[in-house]
C-alpha positions in Angstrom: 9.2 15.2 -1.1 8.4 11.5 -1.1 10.0 10.6 -4.4 13.8 9.9 -4.5 15.6 12.7 -6.5 19.0 12.2 -8.1 22.0 14.4 -7.2 23.9 14.0 -10.5 24.3 11.9 -13.6 27.8 10.9 -14.6 29.1 9.2 -17.7 32.2 7.3 -16.8 34.0 4.6 -18.9 30.9 4.3 -21.1 28.8 3.7 -18.1 26.0 6.0 -17.0 25.9 6.4 -13.3 23.1 8.1 -11.3 24.2 9.5 -7.9 21.6 9.7 -5.1 21.6 10.8 -1.5 22.6 8.1 0.9 19.6 6.6 2.7 19.4 5.4 6.3 18.0 2.1 5.2 15.1 0.6 3.2 11.7 -0.2 4.6 12.5 -4.0 4.7 14.9 -3.4 7.6 12.3 -1.5 9.6 9.6 -4.1 9.6 8.5 -4.8 13.1 10.1 -1.5 14.4 7.8 1.2 13.0 5.4 2.7 15.5 3.8 5.6 13.5 2.2 3.4 10.8 -0.2 6.1 9.7 2.4 8.7 9.0 4.5 6.2 7.0 1.5 5.2 4.9 0.4 8.8 4.3 3.9 9.8 3.1 4.0 6.9 0.7 0.5 7.8 -0.5 1.8 11.3 -1.1 4.5 10.0 -3.3 2.1 7.8 -5.3 -0.3 10.6 -5.7 2.5 12.8 -7.3 3.3 10.0 -9.8 -0.4 9.3 -10.6 -1.0 13.1 -11.1 1.5 12.7 -14.0 -0.1 9.5 -15.2 3.0 7.6 -14.1 2.6 4.0 -12.7 5.4 3.0 -10.4 4.9 -0.7 -11.1 7.1 -2.2 -8.3 6.1 -1.0 -4.9 7.5 -3.1 -2.1 9.5 -2.5 1.1 12.8 -2.8 -0.7 11.9 0.1 -3.0 11.1 2.5 -0.2 14.0 4.3 1.5 14.1 6.2 4.8 15.9 9.5 5.2 15.6 10.6 8.8 11.8 10.8 9.3 11.0 11.0 5.6 10.1 8.0 3.4 10.7 8.0 -0.4 9.7 5.8 -3.3 12.6 4.6 -5.4 13.5 2.2 -8.2 11.5 3.3 -11.2 12.8 0.5 -13.5 9.2 -0.7 -14.1 7.6 2.7 -14.2 5.2 3.3 -17.1 3.3 6.3 -18.5 -0.4 5.5 -18.9 -1.9 7.3 -21.9 -5.1 5.3 -21.5 -7.1 3.8 -18.5 -4.8 0.8 -18.4 -1.8 -0.8 -20.2 -1.2 -4.4 -21.3 1.9 -5.4 -19.3 3.0 -7.6 -16.5 4.7 -5.7 -13.6 5.3 -5.9 -9.9 7.1 -8.5 -7.8 4.9 -11.6 -7.4 4.0 -11.2 -3.7 2.9 -7.6 -4.3 1.2 -8.2 -7.7 -2.5 -7.2 -8.0 -5.0 -9.7 -9.5 -5.7 -7.7 -12.6 -2.1 -8.3 -13.7 -3.1 -11.8 -14.5 -5.5 -10.5 -17.1 -2.6 -8.5 -18.6 -4.0 -5.2 -17.4 -2.3 -2.6 -15.3 -4.1 0.5 -13.8 -2.9 3.4 -11.7 -4.8 1.8 -8.8 -2.6 -1.3 -9.2 -0.1 0.7 -7.2 -2.6 1.0 -4.3 -2.8 -2.8 -4.1 1.0 -3.1 -3.8 1.0 -0.3 -1.2 -1.7 -2.1 0.8 0.4 -5.3 0.7 3.4 -3.3 1.9 1.5 -1.6 4.6 0.2 -5.0 5.9 3.7 -6.4 5.9 5.2 -3.6 8.0 2.5 -4.0 10.6 2.4 -7.8 10.8 5.8 -8.9 9.4 4.0 -11.2 7.0 3.0 -10.6 3.3 -0.7 -10.3 2.8 -0.8 -13.3 0.5 0.9 -15.4 3.2 -1.2 -14.1 6.1 -2.0 -16.2 9.1 -4.5 -16.0 12.0 -1.7 -14.6 14.2 -1.6 -11.5 12.1 -5.0 -10.3 13.4 -3.7 -10.6 16.9 -0.8 -8.3 16.0 -3.1 -5.8 14.3 -5.6 -5.8 17.2 -2.8 -4.9 19.7 -2.2 -1.6 17.9 -5.7 -1.1 16.4 -8.5 -1.9 18.7 -11.2 -0.6 16.3 -9.8 -2.6 13.3 -9.4 0.6 11.3 -6.1 -0.5 9.8 -7.5 -3.8 8.8 -10.4 -2.2 7.0 -8.1 0.2 5.3 -6.0 -2.6 4.0 -9.1 -4.4 2.8 -10.2 -1.4 0.8 -6.7 -0.9 -0.7 -6.5 -4.6 -1.8 -10.0 -5.3 -3.0 -10.1 -7.2 -6.3 -12.7 -4.7 -7.7 -10.6 -2.0 -9.3 -13.5 0.4 -9.4 -14.0 0.4 -5.6 -10.3 0.1 -4.7 -9.1 3.2 -2.7 -7.4 6.0 -4.5 -5.3 8.8 -2.9 -8.2 11.1 -2.2 -10.3 8.4 -0.6 -7.2 7.4 1.5 -7.2 11.0 2.8 -10.8 10.5 4.0 -9.5 7.7 6.1 -7.0 10.0 7.7 -9.5 12.8 7.9 -7.0 14.9 6.1 -7.1 17.1 3.0 -4.0 16.0 1.2 -0.7 17.4 2.6 -2.4 20.6 3.9 -3.6 19.0 7.1 -0.7 17.6 9.2 -3.1 16.2 11.9 -3.4 12.7 10.5 -6.5 11.0 12.0 -8.7 8.2 10.9 -12.5 8.8 10.5 -13.7 5.2 10.7 -17.5 6.0 10.8 -17.1 8.2 7.7 -15.6 5.4 5.6 -18.2 2.9 6.7 -21.0 5.4 5.6 -19.2 6.1 2.3 -18.9 2.4 1.3 -22.2 1.3 3.0 -20.3 -1.2 5.1 -22.1 -2.7 8.1 -19.7 -3.0 11.1 -21.3 -6.4 12.1 -20.6 -7.7 8.5 -16.9 -6.7 8.7 -16.6 -8.5 12.1 -18.3 -11.7 10.8 -16.2 -11.7 7.6 -12.9 -11.3 9.6 -14.1 -14.1 12.0 -14.8 -16.4 9.1 -11.5 -15.7 7.4 -9.2 -15.7 10.4 -11.1 -17.7 13.0 -9.5 -20.6 14.8 -12.6 -22.7 14.3 -11.9 -24.6 11.1 -15.6 -25.6 10.8 -16.8 -22.0 10.2 -13.7 -20.8 8.4 -14.6 -20.0 4.8 -13.1 -22.0 1.9 -12.1 -20.7 -1.6 -15.5 -21.6 -3.1 -17.4 -19.7 -0.4 -15.1 -16.6 -0.9 
């Protein structure tokens, strides 16, 4: 459902042409216009889960590679896709602004897709890429997310620690949903704090030190 399917394959004048359904637009054109963020993220996670269940790594998740068909969002462009026969592969994938840190050690995991999805999710909310974030981004997030649930979700999707980075099933815990069987998508913020032993006050202090306007208390790279 959330993976782009082809209509036909045609060989014409020694060129192989793949025919697809016509999309409304890509996700890039919808940045700043989407209101139901949770539903979009859940659909994309469903698509990634299907790929990962087949040990397929997408390898290039970004707004341009996500197409909208009415109210359905689909992953497309599998030019970088790889089959993982082991825990990771030695290859450099992803567009730079969506590239997870493990890539620079020449390692690519299935969870590398989750980093790129986290960056994409951050961008459709704030209009900025995660790696180019500014203090104003938190203002935008707070307007739609008073409890900072979305910010915490993105943090867990883009942690540098590959072992604790969210996978699909853990993402469902955030929604309080059991995969696609439950259509009532809701966040269970307290559950995720308990699961990862995160103190709410620590999350608030960390955000303040990273995004705070006071330059004297803002953390530098050595402290981070």
